[in-house]
C-alpha positions, -999 to +999 in steps of 0.1 A: -531+355-185-504+367-161-510+360-124-499+388-101-496+381-064-494+410-039-475+402-007-464+423+022-428+434+021-402+436+048-373+461+049-340+442+053-305+455+059-280+431+043-243+435+051-224+424+020-188+437+027-160+412+022-130+422+045-107+398+026-111+415-008-122+449+007-151+451-017-188+443-017-199+408-025-219+401-057-252+387-045-281+372-064-313+375-042-346+360-054-373+371-049-364+406-037-364+443-045-333+464-040-338+498-024-321+524-046-300+552-031-297+536+004-266+514+000-234+521+018-199+506+015-209+479+041-247+475+037-273+472+010-311+475+016-337+451+001-374+445+003-381+408+011-415+391+009-426+387+045-423+352+058-411+339+024-378+319+022-357+341+000-327+325-018-294+344-013-264+334-035-228+345-033-217+339-069-179+338-065-179+316-035-206+292-047-225+298-014-263+300-011-289+299+016-325+308+022-337+334+047-373+340+059-378+374+074-410+384+093-399+416+111-389+449+095-354+463+098-339+429+102-302+426+095-288+396+076-250+396+079-234+379+048-202+396+060-203+376+092-208+344+073-180+351+049-157+363+077-163+332+098-159+309+069-125+323+057-111+334+091-118+301+108-102+282+079-071+303+082-070+299+120-074+262+115-046+261+090-023+279+115-034+255+143-028+225+122+008+237+115+013+242+153-001+207+161+022+193+134+053+209+150+041+197+184+037+161+173+073+162+161+085+175+195+093+210+184+088+237+212+057+257+203+053+282+232+057+312+209+034+297+182+007+290+208+009+326+219+006+339+184-024+316+177-041+331+208-035+365+194-050+355+161-081+341+178-084+373+199-084+394+167-111+373+152-134+374+182-128+411+185-138+416+148-171+398+154-177+421+184-173+452+162-195+436+135-223+429+160-221+465+171-223+476+135-190+495+139-179+487+104-149+510+103-134+493+134-144+459+119-125+467+087-095+480+106-092+449+129-097+425+100-069+442+081-047+436+111-060+400+113-051+393+076-017+409+079-009+390+111-021+357+096+001+363+065+030+370+088+025+338+106+023+318+073+055+334+061+072+329+094+062+292+094+075+287+059+107+305+067+111+284+098+108+252+079+131+264+051+157+277+075+157+244+095+159+225+063+189+244+050+206+241+084+200+204+085+212+198+049+244+217+059+247+194+089+243+163+067+272+176+046+293+180+077+283+144+087+295+131+054+329+148+059+330+136+095+324+099+086+349+101+058+376+115+081+369+091+109+370+061+086+403+072+071+419+076+106+407+046+124+400+019+098+430+005+078+411-019+056+398-001+025+376-031+017+353-024+046+358+013+049+327+022+028+305-002+049+318+014+081+311+049+067+275+042+059+268+024+092+285+053+111+265+079+091+232+061+097+239+059+134+246+096+136+215+103+115+193+083+138+207+099+169+201+134+157+166+125+146+159+111+180+173+139+200+167+171+179+131+181+171+142+207+145+159+179+125+126+159+125+108+191+113+134+195+085+132+160+072+094+159+075+093+191+055+115+177+028+094+146+027+064+168+023+081+187-006+087+153-022+050+145-022+047+124+010+016+132+030+032+132+064+000+143+081-012+107+076+019+092+092+024+086+129+055+096+148+073+063+144+065+062+107+080+097+102+112+085+120+113+054+098+107+074+066+133+099+077+159+072+082+151+058+047+156+093+034+189+096+052+200+063+036+191+075+001+210+108+008+241+088+018+240+065-012+235+095-035+266+111-019+285+077-022+279+073-059+286+110-067+319+108-047+328+075-064+322+090-098+341+122-090+369+105-070+400+128-073+431+114-090+454+135-067+454+136-029+442+168-013+457+187+016+430+173+039+439+137+030+476+146+037+466+160+071+446+130+079+475+108+071+497+127+095+471+123+122+468+086+114+506+081+117+503+095+153+471+076+161+476+072+199+483+109+204+455+118+181+430+096+199+439+109+234+436+145+222+402+138+205+389+120+236+398+149+259+383+175+236+352+154+231+344+156+268+348+194+267+326+198+236+300+174+251+296+196+281+296+227+259+267+215+237+246+210+269+247+247+278+251+267+246+224+276+221+204+304+205+173+318+222+147+336+201+120+349+224+097+378+229+104+394+263+077+416+278+091+448+294+073+469+319+092+500+329+084+531+350+085+564+332+079+601+340+046+613+326+049+650+320+015+656+304-016+669+321-041+644+307-051+609+313-043+585+285-011+576+267+011+575+236+015+546+212+048+547+192+049+525+161+081+508+149+064+496+118+045+527+108+009+523+095-002+548+068-039+550+072-061+557+102-084+528+094-055+505+102-055+515+138-090+528+144-100+495+161-074+502+188-088+536+195-123+524+195-114+496+220-098+522+242-129+544+239-107+575+235-123+609+239-097+626+216-065+617+199-038+631+176-017+612+151+019+623+146+028+619+109+064+620+096+080+615+062+082+579+049+116+562+049+116+565+011+124+602+015+152+620+033+132+650+045+109+677+033+121+709+017+107+745+020+114+762-013+113+800-014+126+801-050+145+779-074+178+784-056+167+786-019+156+755+000+155+747+037+156+710+045+134+702+074+113+675+089+076+681+083+054+668+111+017+665+110-004+668+142-039+672+153-039+709+162-070+708+184-056+680+206-023+697+211-040+730+220-064+713+245-041+689+262-005+700+255-008+738+258+005+742+223-004+779+218+017+790+248+049+780+229+039+800+198+042+835+184+017+842+156-012+821+143-012+784+155-020+756+130-056+746+128-072+715+114-082+716+077-059+746+070-025+749+053-009+769+081+026+758+090+045+767+122+083+770+120+109+771+147+123+805+158+157+796+144+143+802+109+129+836+118+158+854+101+151+838+068+113+831+068+088+857+078+052+854+089+029+852+060+055+838+035+043+810+013+071+785+006+062+755-014+067+722+004+084+693-014+094+658-005+132+654-009+149+622-020+185+612-029+193+613-066+204+579-080+229+595-103+244+625-085+235+614-049+223+649-041+191+658-022+165+667-048+128+677-044+107+650-061+071+656-050+051+686-039+027+683-009+005+707+010+002+733-017-007+769-009+008+766+026+019+797+045+039+805+076+014+813+104+035+812+135+069+804+151+073+781+181+098+779+209+119+747+203+130+744+239+094+741+250+078+724+220+102+696+212+103+679+246+067+670+241+079+644+216+106+629+240+090+599+258+115+591+286+144+591+261+124+577+232+125+603+204+093+602+184+105+626+158+133+616+133+167+628+142+181+632+107+174+670+106+169+689+139+146+715+122+109+706+125+080+723+108+044+715+120+013+713+100-022+699+104-019+661+099-051+660+077-033+681+051-006+655+045-009+625+021-010+593+042+010+574+016+040+597+020+035+606+057+028+574+078+018+575+114+048+575+138+028+578+170-007+585+184-014+606+215-048+597+230-069+608+259-089+581+276-097+567+311-073+539+318-091+509+333-075+476+340-092+461+309-077+488+287-043+484+302-044+446+297-056+452+261-026+475+254-002+449+269-017+422+246-014+442+214+022+454+222+033+418+218+024+415+181+020+450+167+057+459+175+047+491+194+057+508+226+030+521+249+035+550+273+007+555+298-003+582+322+000+557+350+037+560+347+043+527+329+058+518+296+050+484+279+071+469+252+076+433+239+105+430+215+118+398+199+153+391+212+180+368+198+204+358+225+233+333+228+229+313+259+258+298+278+284+315+257+304+327+287+307+292+300+327+282+268+356+305+277+374+279+299+367+252+272+382+274+245+413+281+266+419+245+276+412+231+241+435+257+226+464+248+250+459+210+244+459+214+206+489+237+208+509+212+228+498+184+204+508+204+174+542+213+189+549+176+193+545+171+156+568+198+144+600+177+147+582+148+131+570+168+101+604+186+096+616+154+079+588+157+054+599+191+041+626+175+018+600+151+004+575+179-003+602+199-021+612+170-043+576+164-052+575+199-065+553+215-038+558+246-018+574+235+015+560+266+032+526+250+028+535+227+057+526+255+080+491+255+066+491+217+070+497+221+108+468+245+109+446+221+090+455+192+113+444+213+143+411+222+126+404+185+118+411+175+154+387+202+167+361+193+141+362+156+149+362+162+187+333+186+186+312+164+164+317+134+186+310+156+216+278+169+202+264+134+197+278+119+229+264+147+251+231+129+256+251+099+268+268+120+294+235+133+305+222+097+309+253+086+328+251+115+353+214+119+356+214+098+388+242+118+403+232+137+435+246+169+421+224+167+390+194+155+410+196+185+434+198+211+407+168+234+409+169+243+373+173+208+359+152+202+328+147+175+302+176+176+277+172+177+240+198+185+214+193+214+189+208+223+156+218+257+169+237+243+198+255+219+175+266+247+151+278+269+180+298+240+195+313+233+160+323+270+158+338+269+193+357+238+183+370+254+151+379+286+170+399+266+196+416+247+169+427+278+150+440+295+182+458+263+194+474+256+160+484+292+151+516+294+172+529+259+161+521+268+125+542+300+128+570+280+143+568+255+114+569+283+089+601+295+104+615+260+100+604+257+064+635+269+047+640+235+030+651+213+059+671+240+076+664+263+104+664+300+094+696+317+106+700+354+112+738+354+105+759+329+086+792+320+102+824+309+083+818+274+096+787+272+074+809+275+043+830+245+032+863+249+014+866+232-020+900+240-037+901+278-042+865+284-034+841+283-004+808+266-011+775+273+004+745+250-002+714+271-010+680+261+005+668+245-026+662+208-033+642+195-062+639+167-087+666+159-112+639+161-139+634+198-132+669+208-143+657+229-172+630+245-151+655+255-124+679+270-151+650+290-165+641+303-130+677+314-124+679+333-157+645+350-153+644+358-116+679+358-102+704+369-128+699+399-150+716+400-185+739+427-172+751+407-143+757+375-163+795+368-169+794+334-185+778+300-182+788+264-187+768+232-194+782+197-190+772+166-209+748+154-182+729+188-183+743+202-151+751+239-154+774+266-139+764+302-141+790+329-133+776+362-122+784+392-101+765+405-071+769+438-053+775+437-015+758+462+008+790+483+007+787+484-031+816+460-034+812+436-064+816+399-057+819+372-084+798+341-075+791+308-092+757+291-091+760+255-099+736+225-100+748+194-082+733+160-085+728+139-053+711+106-059+678+116-076+678+150-061+691+182-075+709+207-052+720+243-059+753+255-046+768+289-044+806+293-047+827+324-040+864+330-040+882+317-009+894+351+002+858+362+009+852+336+036+858+361+064+843+391+046+822+408+073+792+416+049+792+382+034+762+370+054+740+398+042+751+393+006+743+356+006+710+362+025+698+384-004+705+356-029+690+330-006+657+350-003+654+351-041+660+313-043+632+306-018+607+320-043+613+291-067+584+270-056+559+300-059+574+309-093+570+273-105+534+270-093+525+301-113+541+288-146+536+251-145+502+234-145+501+196-139+474+179-160+461+144-150+453+125-182+432+094-179+420+071-206+383+069-211+359+058-239+360+085-266+329+104-271+308+097-303+314+122-331+285+147-335+265+145-367+269+172-393+235+187-387+241+191-350+276+206-356+262+231-381+233+241-357+256+247-328+281+266-350+252+289-362+241+295-327+276+307-318+276+328-350+244+345-340+259+353-306+290+366-324+268+390-345+251+402-314+284+410-297+296+428-329+265+449-330+270+458-293+306+468-301+295+489-331+269+507-310+295+513-283+319+528-307+291+551-321+284+565-286+321+565-276+323+603-276+292+608-255+304+586-225+333+587-202+366+569-212+363+547-181+328+535-190+339+529-226+369+510-215+349+488-192+324+478-218+350+475-246+371+452-226+342+431-215+328+427-250+362+420-266+369+394-239+336+377-246+342+379-283+376+363-280+362+334-260+334+330-286+358+330-315+379+303-298+348+281-297+339+291-333+374+282-344+369+247-331+337+243-350+352+258-381+379+231-381+354+204-377+332+218-405+362+222-429+360+187-444+322+191-449+328+225-466+351+210-492+328+180-497+298+203-503+317+223-528+327+191-546+290+180-546+279+214-560+304+211-589+293+175-597+256+185-596+262+216-618+280+194-644+250+170-645+226+199-648+246+213-677+245+179-695+207+178-690+203+214-703+223+206-734+204+174-741+171+192-738+182+220-761+194+195-787+160+177-785+174+144-772+150+144-743+114+157-740+103+185-717+087+161-693+119+141-690+139+173-687+117+186-658+117+152-641+156+151-641+164+188-635+139+196-606+154+174-579+189+185-589+179+222-586+164+215-552+194+197-540+219+223-552+199+250-535+200+231-502+238+227-506+243+263-513+223+273-482+244+250-461+276+263-478+266+299-470+261+290-433+296+274-431+310+305-449+294+327-424+311+308-396+344+310-414+339+347-421+337+354-383+372+341-380+385+360-411+371+393-396+394+391-366+427+385-385 
């Protein structure tokens, strides 16, 4: 039979709320009896056997335990167990990350402060849980979870940001070692060895001196699968150096494979610096000392600064106002703050979400007043802020849809009117303000307030609580507004301010991004500030560096003028020499700053025993940071640009092809040859560009109407006779003739001898000269130099791959055609501008696609003819077999045995032929 045992039961409260999922835990409790109708969001009631070990299981967590209860109304807090388990693991995770940063030498003051806040929130949540204040517990746990997520995201962003900055620094180090090796090491045989040794030395120095670099490399090693938590400090440094070596060898092989065939402007600038090595070294040495001192003092400070300011408290109650920068939406997000302060009363101030522009009062379909709708606690404002004395009519009350409008609307809105209230947003198409969502239905105008008395309530010592977009404010009871659309901008609260409460408000202001105004006449605020330290101290360095670079670059102008002729003969634009001057200055500044950054610790070591340094009150241990390096590099680049600009402009003036630019030509500049005076135009080029020069003159200088005649000699040199109009409209016949001088080609301008002393001759020739100077630019636009190198020819693609790729292109072609057809169908329903935009885009894509298809079509053409030939041969064989079968020469079995594979083969060939025909048809459709 069945044995039934009767035992005494005990009434048990079991908290089963999970703050991390905001739902109740699924529990399996045996043996027990659940009490029906008594459960709440946070608790469930059970009857346990008295003194019996009851098994409680949390299914999704795999947690279980036994509880023996002997006294009624005992509370078992599964919530506390879940909270401690999850929260402590999250706190431990944050703490491990901070310890990891600390072990690598990274400053962790801010992180330690944030960890203390996280622990405080956790302990405070347990306090509310013990007090069975579940609403406050849920509220503070929401804050805990958000803050922990913020810390995790911040930690990840910190590591990623440092990693990106460090990778960029490594790229700069690659460029630095390359430039240094080109300037100071002649022997190409050992240059690559010098570069890697130099790079590894710099890499080791920055790892030793900069904690953020160690964090960056350790983070990358972690991404690559290395468990850095099991490595000690020296092992991390060693692994980082190995990683740096791998990075350099990767760079070396890539640069070796992609080595350019032509020399860049940077290489040319480096060669100029190398030719003036002594001057370059002295300049770099001087600038290095400046940048070394700069890197010691500059940097970026990111810190939270606590502000405590005195304010005027104009309210007649004890308490304060909390203003939120990041506005919460629901009261349960901040209820724990109010419970900790033990407020006697409070009022939230709700305003429109930033998703909306304002709220609109609609009287009818054509009349709307754009206002800011503000939700307040009417009873609080009546009791503490004397709200009713500023009002005519019925004041707003809680749980009613009464609205109070300003007196400025009294001419258009009357008491008792019932405007509908809508949220207003900007239209994405017309950019107009449009009502999008109705709120607070059945509202009516109950009263009108005095703006001059009401609005100053919301001005906290200059801090405007209400939005300033629209100066018209309409008030309503805050409980009538949807929280999702009207978040909490501020909270007025009445409470006795003890020292503990003031300390509490100071603490939460540091991480909730709030401003606290208190009746004790104080305001507390702790923003995060990003400041540039030591930037003013770089002004003298910038000025001195700029002057030094300017003097250095001026000294190179005369030297580089001789190269203008060479540049012209090589087909370049001589005016680029001005850019070359600027580039040289930037390279000098870059090298000097880089050396200064890495030599600054040596300066600190050399002078650390100096009495001046020893007596400094604010002396501190020096370590280099990535931000100080980047700022120093920017300062160096800025100084270089300033110092090189004036010499570059001077060089530009001298870049008229080996001749200083002159304002007025004198008769002495013209040489007499027989019955003509000859003037050499500022053009010098290669003899091999004779045809190019002739083409330039015919296209750009001489119009067909001005051409008189032309002559060409046996050696290709030409004479062009034309007419130009002087400023006084006097026509002058001139001759442009090409003259060979060694391997150079010069261009001379000849005019009749009698015009030598013509007073407007200088202006006339200057116009011709200005057009001639555009030759280099014209040539660069029309001539492209291609460097052809021999390499192993690529293996031909098999037919199947060619056909597959061709069909893929054909499918893309069809898709584009369909888009064009659809576009033409809707052409009359869209604007011409939109049609033109899409039509040009699709036709451009189609043209590119057809170019590629044309290449494949040419490659498939031999296969196309071969397939047609195979089809004809197989058709002939099939015809012979058909005739033989009909005449009875072969049996049916023999017929099927022979004809079946041929039919199958011919079908395959026809399918392939159709595919090729489709590709060819795409080309035929565009003819």
